[in-house]
C-alpha positions as CSV (number, residue, x, y, z in Angstrom):
1,M,0.0,0.0,0.0
2,S,1.5,3.3,-1.1
3,I,2.3,6.1,1.4
4,W,3.0,9.6,0.2
5,D,5.2,10.7,3.0
6,P,6.5,7.6,4.9
7,Q,8.9,9.7,7.0
8,H,6.0,11.6,8.7
9,E,3.1,9.2,8.3
10,S,4.8,6.2,9.6
11,M,7.1,7.8,12.2
12,P,7.5,6.0,15.6
13,R,5.2,7.5,18.2
14,E,8.0,8.8,20.4
15,E,9.7,10.6,17.5
16,L,6.4,12.0,16.3
17,E,5.6,13.5,19.7
18,Q,9.1,15.0,20.0
19,L,8.6,16.7,16.6
20,Q,5.1,17.9,17.7
21,L,6.6,19.5,20.8
22,E,9.3,21.3,18.8
23,R,6.9,22.6,16.2
24,L,4.4,23.6,18.9
25,Q,7.0,25.6,20.8
26,A,8.0,27.4,17.6
27,T,4.4,28.2,16.8
28,L,3.7,29.5,20.3
29,N,6.6,31.9,20.1
30,R,5.5,33.1,16.7
31,V,1.9,33.8,17.7
32,Y,2.9,35.4,21.0
33,K,5.1,37.8,19.1
34,N,2.9,38.5,16.1
35,V,-0.8,37.9,17.0
36,T,-2.2,40.4,19.5
37,C,-5.2,38.2,20.3
38,Y,-3.0,35.3,21.4
39,R,-0.6,37.6,23.3
40,N,-3.5,39.0,25.2
41,K,-5.0,35.6,25.9
42,F,-1.6,34.3,27.2
43,N,-1.0,37.4,29.3
44,Q,-4.5,37.1,30.9
45,L,-3.6,33.6,32.0
46,G,-0.1,34.5,33.1
47,I,1.4,32.1,30.5
48,V,4.5,32.6,28.3
49,P,5.4,30.1,25.5
50,E,8.3,28.8,27.6
51,D,5.8,27.4,30.0
52,V,5.0,24.7,27.5
53,A,7.7,22.1,28.1
54,S,5.8,19.0,27.2
55,L,2.7,18.1,25.1
56,S,0.7,17.6,28.3
57,D,1.2,21.4,28.9
58,L,-1.0,22.1,25.9
59,S,-4.0,21.9,28.2
60,K,-2.7,25.1,30.0
61,L,-3.3,27.1,26.8
62,P,-6.5,29.0,26.0
63,F,-8.9,27.8,23.3
64,T,-9.6,29.7,20.1
65,T,-13.2,30.0,18.9
66,K,-15.0,31.3,15.9
67,E,-15.9,34.3,18.0
68,D,-12.1,35.2,18.2
69,L,-12.0,35.1,14.4
70,R,-15.1,37.3,14.1
71,V,-13.8,39.9,16.6
72,N,-10.4,40.0,14.7
73,Y,-12.0,40.1,11.2
74,P,-10.4,40.3,8.7
75,Y,-6.7,40.1,9.3
76,G,-6.2,40.3,13.0
77,M,-5.3,36.6,13.5
78,F,-2.6,36.6,10.8
79,A,0.9,35.9,12.1
80,V,2.7,37.4,9.0
81,P,2.5,40.7,7.2
82,L,-0.1,40.8,4.4
83,R,2.7,41.1,1.8
84,E,3.7,37.5,2.7
85,V,0.2,36.2,2.2
86,V,-0.3,34.8,-1.4
87,R,-3.8,33.3,-1.0
88,I,-6.9,34.4,1.0
89,H,-9.9,32.1,1.5
90,S,-12.9,32.3,3.7
91,S,-15.7,30.3,5.2
92,S,-19.1,31.3,6.5
93,G,-19.2,32.8,10.0
94,T,-21.9,33.0,12.6
95,T,-22.8,36.5,11.4
96,G,-22.8,38.0,7.9
97,K,-19.0,38.3,8.1
98,P,-17.0,35.3,7.0
99,T,-14.0,33.8,8.6
100,V,-10.9,34.9,6.7
101,V,-7.9,32.7,6.4
102,G,-4.5,33.2,4.7
103,Y,-1.7,31.2,3.2
104,T,2.0,31.9,2.6
105,K,3.8,30.2,-0.3
106,N,5.1,27.7,2.1
107,D,1.6,27.1,3.5
108,L,0.3,26.3,0.0
109,K,3.2,23.8,-0.4
110,T,2.3,22.2,3.0
111,W,-1.4,22.1,2.1
112,S,-0.6,20.4,-1.2
113,N,1.4,17.7,0.5
114,L,-1.2,17.1,3.2
115,V,-3.9,16.6,0.6
116,A,-1.6,14.4,-1.4
117,R,-1.3,12.2,1.7
118,F,-5.0,11.3,2.0
119,M,-5.5,11.1,-1.7
120,T,-2.6,8.6,-1.9
121,S,-4.0,6.7,1.1
122,A,-7.2,6.3,-0.9
123,G,-5.4,4.9,-3.8
124,V,-4.9,7.9,-6.1
125,T,-1.7,7.8,-8.2
126,H,0.0,9.9,-10.9
127,D,-1.9,7.8,-13.5
128,D,-5.3,9.1,-12.5
129,V,-7.6,11.7,-14.0
130,V,-9.2,13.7,-11.1
131,Q,-12.6,15.4,-11.7
132,I,-13.2,18.1,-9.1
133,A,-16.9,18.8,-8.7
134,F,-16.6,21.1,-5.7
135,G,-17.2,24.8,-6.3
136,Y,-14.1,26.9,-7.0
137,G,-14.1,30.2,-5.1
138,L,-13.5,31.3,-1.5
139,F,-14.4,27.8,-0.3
140,T,-11.2,25.8,0.3
141,G,-12.4,22.4,-0.8
142,A,-11.8,22.6,-4.6
143,F,-8.4,24.2,-4.4
144,G,-7.1,21.8,-1.7
145,L,-7.9,18.7,-3.8
146,H,-6.7,20.5,-6.9
147,Y,-3.2,21.1,-5.3
148,G,-3.0,17.7,-3.9
149,S,-3.8,16.1,-7.2
150,E,-1.1,18.1,-9.0
151,A,1.4,17.3,-6.3
152,I,0.8,13.6,-6.9
153,G,1.1,14.2,-10.7
154,A,-2.5,13.2,-11.5
155,A,-4.3,15.1,-14.3
156,V,-6.9,17.5,-12.9
157,I,-10.2,18.5,-14.5
158,P,-11.3,21.6,-12.5
159,M,-15.0,21.1,-13.4
160,G,-16.5,23.0,-10.4
161,G,-19.9,22.3,-8.9
162,G,-23.2,21.7,-10.5
163,N,-24.2,21.1,-14.2
164,T,-24.7,17.4,-13.6
165,E,-25.3,16.5,-17.3
166,K,-22.0,18.0,-18.2
167,Q,-20.3,16.3,-15.3
168,I,-21.4,12.9,-16.6
169,M,-20.4,13.8,-20.2
170,I,-16.9,14.7,-19.1
171,M,-16.6,11.5,-17.0
172,Q,-17.5,9.6,-20.2
173,D,-15.4,11.6,-22.7
174,Y,-12.3,12.5,-20.5
175,K,-12.1,9.1,-18.8
176,S,-12.2,10.5,-15.3
177,T,-11.0,7.9,-12.7
178,V,-11.4,9.9,-9.5
179,L,-14.5,11.9,-8.4
180,V,-14.2,14.7,-5.9
181,C,-17.4,16.2,-4.4
182,T,-19.8,16.0,-1.5
183,P,-21.3,12.5,-0.9
184,S,-24.8,13.8,-1.5
185,Y,-23.8,15.2,-4.9
186,A,-22.3,11.7,-5.8
187,I,-25.8,10.3,-5.3
188,T,-27.3,13.0,-7.4
189,I,-24.9,12.0,-10.2
190,A,-25.9,8.4,-9.8
191,D,-29.6,9.4,-10.0
192,H,-28.9,11.2,-13.3
193,M,-27.0,8.3,-14.7
194,E,-29.8,5.9,-14.0
195,K,-32.3,8.2,-15.7
196,K,-30.1,8.4,-18.7
197,G,-29.6,4.6,-18.7
198,I,-25.8,5.0,-18.3
199,D,-24.1,1.9,-16.9
200,P,-21.5,2.9,-14.3
201,K,-19.3,0.1,-15.5
202,S,-19.0,2.0,-18.8
203,L,-17.1,4.8,-17.0
204,S,-13.5,4.8,-15.9
205,L,-14.3,5.9,-12.3
206,K,-12.6,3.9,-9.6
207,V,-12.2,6.2,-6.5
208,G,-14.4,8.8,-4.9
209,L,-13.0,11.3,-2.4
210,F,-16.0,12.7,-0.5
211,G,-16.1,15.5,2.2
212,G,-17.7,18.7,3.1
213,E,-20.7,17.2,5.0
214,P,-21.4,14.3,7.4
215,W,-22.4,11.0,5.8
216,S,-23.1,7.5,7.0
217,E,-21.8,4.0,6.2
218,S,-25.1,3.2,4.5
219,M,-24.6,6.2,2.3
220,R,-21.1,4.9,1.5
221,R,-22.4,1.6,0.5
222,E,-25.0,3.2,-1.7
223,I,-22.5,5.3,-3.5
224,E,-20.1,2.4,-4.0
225,S,-22.7,0.1,-5.4
226,R,-24.4,2.7,-7.7
227,L,-21.2,4.2,-9.1
228,M,-19.0,1.1,-8.8
229,I,-16.2,2.9,-7.0
230,R,-14.3,2.9,-3.7
231,A,-15.7,5.8,-1.6
232,T,-13.5,7.3,1.0
233,D,-14.0,10.1,3.6
234,N,-11.7,13.0,4.4
235,Y,-11.8,15.8,6.9
236,G,-10.8,19.4,7.0
237,L,-12.0,22.9,7.9
238,S,-10.9,26.3,6.5
239,E,-9.8,27.7,9.9
240,I,-7.3,24.9,10.2
241,I,-6.1,24.5,6.6
242,G,-9.1,23.3,4.5
243,P,-9.2,19.6,3.3
244,G,-6.0,17.9,4.4
245,V,-6.4,17.5,8.2
246,G,-7.2,13.8,7.8
247,G,-8.4,11.1,5.5
248,E,-9.2,7.4,5.2
249,C,-6.8,4.8,4.0
250,L,-8.0,1.7,2.0
251,H,-9.0,0.0,5.3
252,K,-11.7,2.6,5.9
253,C,-11.3,2.4,9.7
254,G,-11.1,6.1,10.6
255,M,-9.4,9.2,9.1
256,H,-5.6,9.4,9.7
257,I,-4.8,12.9,11.1
258,S,-1.5,14.4,9.9
259,E,0.0,14.7,13.4
260,D,3.2,16.4,12.2
261,A,1.0,19.3,11.2
262,F,-1.8,19.2,13.7
263,I,-2.2,18.2,17.4
264,A,-5.6,16.7,18.1
265,E,-7.3,16.7,21.5
266,I,-10.8,15.5,22.6
267,I,-12.5,17.7,25.2
268,D,-15.8,17.6,27.1
269,P,-17.7,20.4,25.3
270,D,-19.4,21.5,28.6
271,T,-16.5,21.4,31.1
272,C,-13.7,21.9,28.5
273,E,-11.6,19.2,30.2
274,V,-9.3,17.0,28.1
275,L,-10.7,13.5,27.9
276,P,-8.6,10.3,27.8
277,P,-7.9,8.4,24.6
278,G,-10.9,6.7,23.1
279,S,-13.5,9.1,24.6
280,V,-16.2,10.7,22.6
281,G,-16.1,14.5,22.7
282,E,-15.4,17.7,20.8
283,L,-12.3,17.7,18.6
284,V,-9.8,20.5,19.3
285,L,-7.0,21.1,16.8
286,T,-3.7,23.1,17.1
287,T,-1.7,23.8,13.9
288,I,2.0,23.4,14.2
289,S,3.3,24.0,10.7
290,K,1.3,26.9,9.4
291,E,2.9,30.3,8.9
292,A,0.2,32.8,7.9
293,F,-2.8,31.6,10.0
294,P,-1.8,29.4,13.0
295,M,-4.5,28.2,15.3
296,I,-4.0,27.3,19.0
297,R,-6.5,24.8,20.4
298,Y,-9.2,25.6,17.9
299,R,-12.6,24.3,19.0
300,T,-14.0,22.6,15.9
301,R,-17.3,21.9,17.5
302,D,-17.3,18.5,15.8
303,I,-18.0,15.5,18.0
304,T,-15.8,12.4,17.4
305,C,-13.3,10.2,19.0
306,L,-9.6,9.3,18.4
307,D,-8.1,5.9,17.9
308,Y,-4.3,5.5,18.6
309,A,-4.1,1.8,17.8
310,P,-1.8,0.9,14.9
311,C,-3.4,0.7,11.5
312,D,-2.7,-2.2,9.1
313,C,-1.8,0.3,6.4
314,G,1.5,1.0,8.2
315,R,0.7,4.6,9.2
316,T,1.3,5.4,12.9
317,T,-0.9,8.6,13.0
318,V,-4.0,8.8,15.1
319,R,-7.3,8.1,13.4
320,M,-10.5,10.1,13.9
321,R,-13.9,8.5,13.6
322,K,-16.6,10.1,11.3
323,T,-18.0,13.1,13.0
324,M,-21.1,12.2,15.0
325,G,-22.6,15.7,15.5
326,R,-21.9,19.2,16.7
327,S,-21.5,20.8,20.1
328,D,-22.9,24.0,18.7
329,D,-26.0,24.8,16.6
330,M,-24.3,24.8,13.2
331,L,-25.9,22.8,10.5
332,I,-24.3,21.6,7.3
333,I,-26.7,22.0,4.3
334,K,-25.4,20.9,0.9
335,G,-21.8,21.4,2.2
336,V,-22.5,24.9,3.4
337,N,-22.2,25.9,7.1
338,V,-25.5,27.4,8.3
339,F,-26.0,29.0,11.7
340,P,-29.6,29.7,12.9
341,S,-28.2,33.1,14.2
342,Q,-27.6,34.0,10.5
343,I,-31.2,33.4,9.6
344,E,-32.4,35.2,12.8
345,E,-30.4,38.4,11.8
346,V,-32.1,38.4,8.4
347,L,-35.6,37.9,9.8
348,I,-35.1,40.7,12.4
349,S,-34.2,43.1,9.6
350,I,-37.4,42.5,7.7
351,E,-40.5,44.4,8.6
352,G,-43.4,42.0,9.3
353,C,-41.3,39.1,10.6
354,E,-41.6,38.1,14.3
355,P,-38.4,37.0,16.1
356,H,-39.8,33.5,16.3
357,Y,-38.7,30.8,13.8
358,Q,-38.0,27.1,13.3
359,L,-35.7,25.4,10.9
360,V,-36.8,22.1,9.4
361,V,-33.9,20.2,7.7
362,D,-34.7,17.1,5.6
363,R,-33.2,15.0,2.9
364,K,-35.1,14.5,-0.3
365,G,-33.4,11.8,-2.3
366,A,-29.7,12.6,-1.8
367,L,-30.0,16.4,-1.3
368,D,-30.6,18.3,1.9
369,T,-33.5,20.8,2.1
370,L,-34.0,23.6,4.5
371,E,-37.4,25.0,5.3
372,V,-37.6,28.1,7.4
373,R,-40.9,28.5,9.3
374,I,-41.4,32.0,10.5
375,E,-44.1,33.7,12.5
376,V,-45.3,36.9,10.9
377,T,-47.6,39.7,12.0
378,E,-51.4,39.2,11.5
379,N,-51.4,41.8,8.8
380,I,-48.9,39.7,6.7
381,F,-50.5,36.3,7.5
382,F,-54.0,37.3,6.5
383,D,-52.8,39.4,3.5
384,E,-53.8,38.7,-0.1
385,M,-52.1,35.7,-1.7
386,K,-50.3,37.9,-4.2
387,Q,-48.8,40.2,-1.5
388,Q,-48.0,37.2,0.7
389,R,-46.1,35.6,-2.3
390,A,-44.1,38.8,-2.8
391,F,-43.2,38.9,0.9
392,L,-42.1,35.2,0.8
393,E,-39.8,35.8,-2.2
394,T,-38.2,38.8,-0.5
395,V,-37.4,36.7,2.6
396,E,-36.1,33.8,0.6
397,K,-33.8,36.0,-1.5
398,R,-32.5,37.8,1.6
399,I,-31.7,34.5,3.3
400,D,-30.2,33.0,0.2
401,S,-27.9,36.0,-0.2
402,V,-26.6,35.6,3.3
403,L,-26.3,31.8,3.5
404,G,-25.4,31.0,-0.1
405,V,-27.8,28.1,-0.1
406,G,-31.5,28.1,-1.2
407,V,-34.2,27.7,1.3
408,T,-38.0,27.4,1.4
409,V,-39.9,29.8,3.6
410,K,-43.2,29.0,5.2
411,L,-45.3,31.6,7.0
412,V,-47.0,30.4,10.1
413,E,-49.5,32.1,12.4
414,P,-48.4,34.3,15.3
415,N,-47.7,32.3,18.5
416,S,-47.8,29.0,16.7
417,I,-44.1,28.1,17.2
418,P,-43.3,26.7,20.7
419,R,-41.6,29.0,23.1
420,H,-38.7,27.0,24.6
421,E,-35.1,27.8,25.5
422,G,-32.3,25.9,23.9
423,K,-31.1,25.4,20.3
424,S,-32.8,22.0,19.8
425,D,-36.2,23.7,19.7
426,R,-35.1,25.9,16.9
427,V,-34.0,23.1,14.7
428,I,-35.9,19.9,13.5
429,D,-33.4,17.7,11.7
430,R,-35.1,14.9,10.0
431,R,-32.1,13.6,8.1
432,I,-30.8,10.1,8.9
433,I,-27.0,10.5,8.8
């Protein structure tokens, strides 16, 4: 079984932890010197980088959250001058402002190699033709897989998202062997192929690299049987680097985290205490090789667990289980991060909307749907159908412009939505993941 970087992916545990400590100490010195947010956090706790003498001392350090990124928007968390930043990406934030991340030339090289690792572990080689059906833009997904493919030496088709008919035509004509997209879009492609009477065996596809949203083992089996490919999972988030944090090998027994670039912890999301190996909790990541945008103990809000047992593939790095949920109220709809607070801000700004709403998430076929039920004033609710339709379209367009994902809005009577505290009452998630 091929390994892209055997030196770091198969390093003895003791050597790996020593490397992590050295890189952590260098990162702490850099952020203390160059990032005001971290210097202030450390000073408030009476900590200096020299206090971290072992990996166990990591627990002394403060967490980083999305709120820190929001407060320091756009460039306050950068650890290098803007002239050294060669790429800027962003992800959706909890308000209308996105999370801004930056990369130096060296960061882009690191990113390419980290993605090449999980692509190689899934069986991709320089002989492959990789069709990328993620959207190109501020989203990190497409670019990460693009760079990783080129690093391996594979041919890249930067198709972008959507246009399913053309996606299939290109698979047929260009002999694509690797498909990169969200798992739900892979099923959409399978649906279209069945309608067109296209036999998946007539394609050259052999591997699918799927990420950007949670998916189940049953979904994996469906994709593999309908597209006749090997479907693998990978994990990443823009704040940490984008795709490249981890990915499955051919044994499909968890995603190998690149521990020479990231230190992973599992904490209790309520008490914030570090949990022992094997425990289920919130994943916290610290970057130890990034230059432009280092993150110290970033709370991902993803619920998972870590497995340190050796893997039959020969890699010694820890494996993370598929994410099992969130410790906050973020939803992932069609690969897009959606926070109820974003919708709330839109509704509050529209005259006639009451500050009471409910989100109903469902999955029709392979695609996620989001219905926003909103209470409106009696004037709106009992308005003429034509005026009500115009109001609905206004709300839908406003939400779409903020979220970047289409929603259906349903008007409900005043006082019809239950009044409870807590996020669970805001969201009804009917998807079976």
